[in-house]
Structure formats: structure tokens, C-alpha cells
C-alpha positions in Angstrom: 78.1 101.5 31.5 79.5 98.8 29.2 83.0 100.2 29.9 82.5 100.0 33.6 81.4 96.4 33.4 84.4 95.5 31.3 86.7 97.2 33.9 85.1 95.3 36.8 85.3 92.0 35.0 89.0 92.4 34.4 89.8 93.3 38.1 91.3 90.3 39.9 89.9 89.4 43.3 92.1 89.5 46.4 92.1 88.4 50.0 89.0 86.4 51.1 87.4 87.2 47.8 90.2 85.2 46.1 89.7 82.3 48.4 86.0 82.2 47.9 86.5 82.5 44.2 88.8 79.5 44.2 87.0 77.2 46.7 83.5 78.6 46.9 83.9 78.2 50.7 86.2 79.9 53.2 89.3 77.8 54.1 90.2 77.4 57.8 93.6 78.7 58.9 96.4 76.0 59.3 96.7 74.4 62.8 99.6 75.7 64.9 101.6 72.5 64.5 101.5 72.8 60.7 103.2 76.2 61.0 106.2 74.9 63.0 109.3 74.2 60.9 110.8 70.7 60.6 114.0 71.8 62.3 112.1 73.0 65.4 110.3 69.6 65.5 113.6 67.7 65.4 115.1 69.9 68.1 112.1 69.3 70.4 112.2 65.6 69.9 115.9 65.5 70.8 115.3 67.5 73.9 112.5 65.2 75.0 114.7 62.1 74.4 117.6 63.6 76.5 115.2 64.5 79.3 113.8 61.0 79.3 117.2 59.5 79.4 118.4 61.7 82.3 115.2 60.8 84.2 115.8 57.1 83.8 119.4 57.4 84.8 118.4 59.3 87.9 115.9 56.7 88.9 117.8 53.6 88.1 121.4 54.9 88.8 122.5 54.0 85.3 125.9 55.5 84.5 126.7 56.1 88.2 130.0 54.7 89.5 129.6 51.3 91.3 128.9 51.2 95.0 131.2 49.1 97.1 131.2 47.6 100.6 133.8 46.1 102.9 133.6 42.3 103.5 136.5 40.9 105.5 137.6 37.5 104.4 139.0 34.6 106.5 142.1 34.7 104.4 144.0 37.4 102.5 147.0 36.2 100.6 149.3 34.4 103.0 147.5 36.0 106.0 144.6 34.4 107.8 142.1 35.9 110.2 143.0 35.3 113.9 140.8 35.5 117.0 140.1 39.0 118.3 142.7 40.5 120.6 142.4 43.7 122.8 143.4 46.0 119.9 140.7 44.6 117.6 138.1 44.8 120.3 139.0 48.4 121.2 139.1 49.5 117.6 135.7 47.9 116.8 134.2 49.5 119.9 135.6 52.9 119.0 134.0 52.9 115.6 130.8 51.2 116.5 129.9 53.8 119.1 129.8 56.4 116.3 127.3 54.3 114.3 124.4 56.8 114.6 121.8 58.1 112.2 124.0 61.0 111.3 127.2 59.0 110.9 129.0 59.0 107.5 129.4 55.3 107.7 126.8 52.6 108.4 128.8 49.5 108.8 132.2 48.6 110.5 134.5 45.6 110.0 137.7 45.1 112.1 139.9 42.0 112.2 143.5 40.9 112.9 145.5 38.8 110.4 148.7 36.9 110.8 150.7 34.1 109.2 148.8 31.0 108.5 148.8 28.7 111.5 150.5 31.1 113.9 147.4 32.4 115.7 149.2 35.7 116.1 148.0 39.0 114.7 150.6 41.0 112.8 148.3 43.1 110.7 145.1 45.0 111.7 142.5 45.6 109.0 139.8 48.1 109.4 137.0 48.9 107.0 133.9 51.1 106.9 131.0 51.2 104.4 129.1 54.5 104.0 129.1 57.8 102.1 132.5 59.5 101.7 132.2 62.0 98.8 135.4 63.8 99.7 138.2 61.2 99.7 141.0 63.6 100.6 139.0 65.2 103.4 138.1 61.7 104.7 141.7 60.7 104.9 142.5 63.9 106.9 139.7 63.0 109.3 140.8 59.4 109.7 144.5 60.1 110.2 143.4 62.3 113.1 141.1 59.7 114.6 143.7 57.6 116.4 143.5 54.3 114.5 144.8 51.3 116.4 145.5 53.3 119.6 146.4 51.6 122.8 143.4 49.6 124.0 143.8 51.1 127.5 144.3 54.7 126.5 142.4 57.3 124.5 145.5 59.2 123.6 146.4 59.6 119.9 149.8 58.6 118.6 151.6 61.3 116.6 151.4 60.8 112.8 154.7 61.2 111.0 155.9 61.1 107.4 152.5 61.0 105.8 152.7 60.4 102.1 150.3 60.0 99.1 150.4 56.6 97.4 148.6 55.2 94.3 145.1 54.0 95.2 145.0 51.3 92.6 142.2 50.3 90.1 139.4 50.9 92.6 140.1 54.7 92.6 139.8 57.2 95.4 142.9 58.1 97.4 145.4 56.4 99.8 148.0 57.7 102.2 150.5 56.0 104.4 152.2 57.3 107.5 154.2 56.3 110.6 152.4 56.2 113.9 154.2 56.8 117.2 157.7 58.1 118.1 161.0 56.9 116.9 161.3 54.3 119.7 157.9 52.7 119.3 156.4 53.1 115.8 154.1 51.3 113.4 153.0 52.0 109.8 149.5 52.8 108.8 147.9 53.0 105.3 144.3 54.3 104.8 142.3 54.5 101.6 139.0 56.3 100.9 136.6 56.4 98.0 132.9 57.3 97.5 131.5 54.4 99.6 134.4 52.8 101.6 137.2 53.7 103.9 139.7 51.1 104.8 143.1 50.8 106.4 145.9 48.4 107.3 148.2 48.8 110.3 151.4 46.9 110.7 151.6 45.6 114.2 155.2 44.4 114.1 156.8 47.8 113.7 159.1 46.5 111.0 157.2 47.2 107.7 158.2 50.4 105.8 155.4 52.6 104.3 156.4 51.7 100.7 156.0 48.0 101.5 152.8 48.4 103.5 151.3 50.5 100.6 151.7 47.5 98.4 150.2 45.2 101.0 147.3 47.6 101.5 146.4 47.4 97.8 146.3 43.6 98.0 144.1 43.9 101.1 141.8 46.4 99.5 141.3 44.2 96.4 140.4 41.3 98.6 138.0 43.1 101.0 136.3 45.8 98.9 133.6 44.3 96.8 130.8 45.7 94.6 127.4 45.8 96.3 125.4 42.9 95.1 128.4 40.5 95.0 
């Protein structure tokens, strides 16, 4: 019997017996968050921070490109706004009749400009503010819409020699083309971006597309302003 007692006394406890032997009381298992590694915690924190940042950006619009609108001025460079003529009235009416709940644009601005003091329109400026996510597609649509058509006719003039031109620092796209036939033609430039569509029509029939493209960039810089300005 003494031998058995010696054998039992030398046997080391294991499992719960070892815990009880060391603490006298059972030890509760570790909570779940104590079993997660530090790497997993860091990764989770980064994911939460990214989600919060994206949520704030979606709500506030942070990081989104600026929204612009068309605001025609009384003077653009050496050109001043002149009283409305039949062409301005007809173009404004054509665009305004499409201002419906489903329209891509929600505001229209049309005016004629001419040399200071002349009272004569030599340049028609048209601008629309709205939503135009596909700049190229919008240009195609507008070149087929009959800009600056004869006030007494609904016929569309043929579009010839359409060409892509640099749109300038405001981005988007701009094309210029010749309207009408070889005996009676005018030059037209139209730009489009996410929130504006605008155009310039030479009413003298003497300005080449390359020259009107430069003038159109000047006009765009003057009339396209950031919302809130």
C-alpha cells in the first residue's frame, strides 16, 4: 500500500485537475475578443475607417468633381450682350419647351453678342445646365438638334466638317462644325461636360472653325461658373 501511495503522489495532475491544483478555483475561458489576433483587429479597424470615409463622401459629395452652371454675362471680352432678336427668341423657345420633369437639362440661357456699341448681334451663345454624364453622346445629340435654325422654319441645316477640338481646363468635350451649304454657311462650336452644355454660333458667316474654337473657349470660361459662385 505504501508503494501505491508513493506512485499516486508522484503522478502530475492534468486538465481541470491541474487548474484546480494551481488556483483552487476553476478559471473561466478567455472571452472571444481576447482570442482574436492583433493583425485581425488592425485589419478590422482599417475596414471600418474606410467604410466611414466612403459614407461621408457619399453624403457630402467630398471628392466629387465640381458642379457648374451657365450664367451669361452682359459682356464677354470685346463683345457685349445685345437686345434679343428673332434668332435668340426662337432658340430660347425651342429649348424651353423641352424643360420637363424628364429633361436632361433644367435651365436654359440664350443671348446674342456683338461689338460694343454696335447693337448688332454677331455671335449667338446658348447654354444649358443639367445632367450630361456622356459628353460625347450629348454632342451627337445637340449637333442633330438644329441649333440656331431659321426662326421661321423647323428645318435643320446640314452639318459639315465636324471636328473635335480641345475642351480647355474645364474638361469635357468640344466639337466645331459648319452649318448650312456652301452658299450660306455659319460655324458652330458646342461643348459638353457633366453638368453643362454650351455653344457659340458665328452669325456673320466669316469665322473659320479653328478661330471660333478659340472664341468658344473664351466664352466658356466667362459663362460656365461653379455652383455656389
